N, C-alpha and C positions, 0 to 999 in steps of 0.2 A: 433706743438707738435713734430712732427718727427724731425725738426731741432734741437730742444732743446735736443731731446732723443740722437742724433748724437754727439752733443757737449759733452754732459755728457759722453759719451762713449770714445770719443776723449781725454777728460781730465784724465778719469780714467786709459788710457794707456799710456798716456803722460811720465809716470814716467820712461818707461823701455827705452828709447834713452838716459836720463840721464845716464845711468848705463852701456850702451852698446857700449861707445867709448872706443877705445883701451882697450878691455876686457882683451885680452891676455896679454898685458903689465902689466896691473893692477894687474892679476893674478900671474905673474913672482914675482912683487913686494911684492906681499901678501906672496908667497913662501920663499922669502929672510927674510922678518920680522919674519916668523914663525921658521925659522931656527937659529935665533939671541939666543946665549947662555944666554943672560939675561933672557929670556922670555920663555924658554925651560923648560919642568917640566916632570921628568921621572917617577913621582907619578900619572901623569894623567892616568885614564883608570883603576883604582885598585877597583872601587867601581861597585856594583850590579846594575840592574835596569836603564839603559840609557833612560828609558822612561821618568825617572822622573826629567831629566835636558834638554830633547828635547821639545822644545816649540811647543804647538798644533797650533799656529798662533794667528791670531788678533793683538793688539796693543803690548801685551807681547813681542811678537817676533818683531813686526814692529819698536820697539823703542830699539832694542837690547838687550832686557830683562831687561833695567834700568826701571824697572816699580814698583818697591817696594813702594815709594812714590807719584806714579801717582793713581794708582788702582781706574782708573776713569769709567771703565766699567767691564763687566764679564770677563775680562781677569785677574783681582784680584786673581783667583782661583790659577793661578800657581805662582802668584808674592808675594802675601800678604794677609792673610787670614781676616784681619781687614777690608777688602776694602767692603765687603757685609753691613754693618750696615751704610755705607755712600754713597751708589749708588742711584741715582735718581729715577732710573726706575726698574721694574720686566724685565728680560731679559732672553732669550734662544737663546743658540748659538751652531751652528754645525760647525765643523772644519774637514779642510782636509789638511795634510801635504805629497806632494809628497818628500819625505825625501831623501834617496840616492838609484839610480838605480831603482830596484822595490820594495823596503820596503815602506811603507807608513804607516801613522798614522791617525786615525779617532778620533773625539771626540765630545762630546756632553756636554754642562752644562747648570743647569738653578738657577737661583737665584732672592730672592725676598726679602722687606724688610717690617717691621712691625715699623713704626718709628723708634726707635733707635735699633732695633733687627734686625739683617740681618742674612738670612739662604741661604745655597746652596746646591747643590748636582752636581755631574759631574763625566765623566770617561773619559779615552783615550786609544785606543788599537793600538800598534804596531805590525805588523807583517811583517815578512821576509820570502818570499815564495822561496829563493835559485833559482831564474831562471835568474840572471842578467847578469853571465859572462861566462858560460862555459857549456859543454855537462853534466858533473856531477850536477851541479845545476839543470838542466832541467831532470834529472832522479828522483831527490827527490822534485820535485815541490809539490808533492801531500801533502808533509808534511810542515807545517808552524813551524817555531820558532815565538812564540809571547807573548807578555809582556801585560797585562791589571792592569790598576791603577784605582779605583775607589776612589771618595772624598766626605766626607761630611763635610759641613763648618757650622760653627756658629760665630757671632760675636756681639758685643754691643757698642754702642757709647755713653761714660759717659761724665757727665757735660756738657752735649750740652746745648747752649743758644744762645740769639741773637750776642752777643759779643764774644763766645767763639764758636769755631768749635766742640770742644769736642775732647776726648781722645778714638777713637775707639781701641778695643782689640779684637781679634779673635782667633780661632783656627782651623786647617783641621785635619780628621781623615781618614788616607787613607789606604786602604787593596790594595795588590799588588800580582799580581801571574805572574810567569814566566813558560812557557810551552816550554819545550826543547822535541820533538819528538824522539822516541827512535830509529827510524832509523838513526838519526845522529850520534849516538855512538855503534850502535848494535853490531859493530866488534872490540870494545874496552872493557877493562875490568875497567869500571867505574860505579858509582852507578847513577840512576835516577837524573837527573839535574832540574827538575821541582821543583818549590819552591814556598810556600804561605808565606806573610809576613805583619805587620803591623807597621805603622809608624804615626808621628804625626807634625804638623807645628804648629807654633805660632807668633803671630805677632801684631804690634801696626801702628797707623796711625793718623797724627793732622796735621792741616793746620791752618795758619794766613797770615795777611798781613805784606809784608816786600819789601820795596823800589818798591812800586805799581806806576805805572805811567798811569793808566785808571781807570775809575769809575764803580764799578761792587761790588754786595754784594758777589761775590765768592771769597775767599782768593786765594791768588798768589802764596804762600810759603808752601811746604809739607815736612815733615819729616816722615820718615819711619823705621822700622827694623822688622827683621823676622829670625826666626830659623827654617830650614826646613829639613824634611826627619830623624826625630830623632826615631830611633827604633832599634831592635835587628839585627844583621848580618842574611843575607841569605846563608844558608848553608856555612859558614865561610866566606862569602864576604861582606864586609862593605856595608854601605848605603850610598848615597852621600850627607852627611850631610853637611849643610853650614850655616853660619850666615852672614846676610846681613844689611847693612845699606844704606839708600837711601835719596836723596833730589830731589824734583822737583821746578821748579823756572818758572813762567811766567812774564816778567817784562812788557811786551806789551801784549796787548789781543790774537793777534792770534798765539803766538809763546809760546811754552813750551818747556823747556829742562830738563833733568834729568840725574842722576848720581847713579849709584851703585856700593858699594864696597864690596866684597864679599870674606869671609874666611872661606875655606873648614877644616873640622875637622872630627875626627872619635872617635866612643865610642869605639873602640876595636885595631886600629892600633895605634903604636907608633907614636910621633909626627913626628920623621924624616921621615916617610912615609905619612905625610898628603901633600895634593895638595898645592901649593903656592896659595898665595892671587891673586884675579882677580879683574878686573874691567869691568864696562859695561856704556855705554852713549847713550842717545837717545835724539830725537827731534820731535816734532809735529808741524805743520804748518798748521793751518787752512784758505785755501783760500778762502772759501765760508761757508756760513751755511750748505752747504751739501756735501762739499768735502775737504779733507786737505790731506797732503803729511806728510810722516814719515820716520825717517831711524834711524839707530843705529850701534852703534860699541862695540864689547865684546872682550875680550881676555883672553882666558883660556888655560892654557898649552902652547904647541906650535901651537895653533890654533887661529889666529886672525880672527875676522867673521865680515863682514860688511852686513846689511841689508838695502833694501829701498821697500817702499811699498806706497799704497794710500787707502784712507777710502771714500767710497760713500755710503750718507744717501738717501733713496726713500723712503719717509714718515715713515713707521713703520718698515722698512727693511733696515739694513746696511750691505753692502758688504766690506771685507777687504781683500787684497790681500798683498802678501810679496815676495819678492826674496832674498835668502840669499847666499853670496860669500864667502867661506872658503875653508880650506883645503881638505874637503870632498867632495865639489861641482866638477862636472864633466862638463866642459863647451860644451861637444860635446851631453849632452841629458838634458831634462829637470827637474834637479834635484832642490830641496830646494825651491820649490814653496809652498805657503801656500794661502789657501783661506778660509774664514770664513764669514758664513750667520748669521746674528743677528737679533733676533725680539724684538722689542720694545712693550712690554706685558701692558704698562700703569704704572702709579705711585701711584696706589692705593688711589686716590684722594687728594695727598698732595699738587698739585698746586693749585687745586680749593681752599682747606683750607687756604693756604697762600694768595690767592688771597682776600678771605673774610677777614682775619684779617688785611690786607692792606686798603680794602674799609674801614672796620669800623674804624680802627687809622686815616685815611685822614676825614672821616666824622665827628669824635670827632674833629680834627683841625680845621674843618671848624666853628663848634659850637661855640670853644672856642675862636676864631677870632671874633665871633658875641656877645660875652658875656654870652652865654648860657652854663654856666659851668655844671650844674648839667647833661645836656642833653649831654654834651661832656664827663663826667666821664661814663655815662651809656654807651655809644658807646665803649669806652676803656675797661670797664669792659666785654663787650661781645665780644671783641678782645682776652681778656686774657682768657675767658672761653673756646675759641676754641683752643688757644694756650697759656698755662701759662708761657711759656719761651721767649714771645716777650716783652722784657723788655723795649722798648720805651712807650708801653701803660701805664706801672707801673709807669715809671717815670714822665709822664704827668700828670696821676692822682695826683701824690703828689703835683706838681705844681698847679693844679687846685683846690685840696684841702686845700691847704696854701691860696691860693687867696680868695676860700669862707670863711675860718675861719678870713681873715682880711677883709672880705666885713662884716660878723657877726659883729666884734668887732668895725667897723666904724659905724653899725647902732645903736649898743649899746650906743656908744658915744654919737652919735644925739640925742637919746631918753632921756639920763641924761641932757643934755643941754636944752632940751624943757622943 
């Protein structure tokens, strides 16, 4: 048992050497890319509440934020509100983001699903204690600049059936509060900069099979779209509103790739002051049933960002860790690390129900092969009583019913001939 545990730990941290070779040279190349005039964007940073665009962690950050069409776990809360209606499990996640210097972000999210209805609640808290750089910061360390965002989620998967995954549509309602302590501006003639505001997200998600080279009931191609952070300005500062379209594709079972196209906009700023469009792409590779690697790249403004991480599943507990390298990362300090602990709280009996449906369906096929049509139909009706959307049972009932009708017609003909 101890040897197995040590192997798991070694695998879990094995991702770090992949990213540590010639890190200084890589950072220099990253800086050159960020200064390229084609990618530079002077409108970056004009919006309020950076907490809204800083990932808490998990797969959302690990796949470079290209998660709009993936949304396969609790990280959907930051990427696409439609995700809660299609999650397989009830989940609770705790996030920690060691952001820049002494600034950190903490988060907690809970989500569950009732058949086609998904709900969730979460929050994240960014705090900056001003202690990271100099003497002045130390003197003000008793006061924190902070931002808090609370989110409520609801979504529903419409038209779900055996052959069609469904169209999940969802929304988030967010409340955000920015606290700027008075000591920061006490010697300046400015008004209180603390502010409270409300905003909303809306999104959709669907999945289907396309160019699939493995056998599975899971769909391998996903489409998603979302509009995020729609709300009124916060003391004259616009929110980071953005429209995103995403795709995700798994040609082979272990590998998933994703791509997001982001189009920032503003309800108050003129269009010439909007940020440029930006992109994100991600990858997730399942090495075993309990261990996977993921990475991502995104480019926003003049800040190219690379992320690499790993996920380890231990029974009902999942650990996810990421490291991000961008223009805000300091190579001399442990910045931009995130860790997530996620609890699997069960599936509310959905797997057991699906297993019963399958067993009734297979039992019906066995009786059909024996010629016991009425008994076969009774099994298939039992399957439909549990899951009315299980169309194979409905189709085989029609076939068996036609066979019964034909059998009755043949018996009637034989009686006439006698």
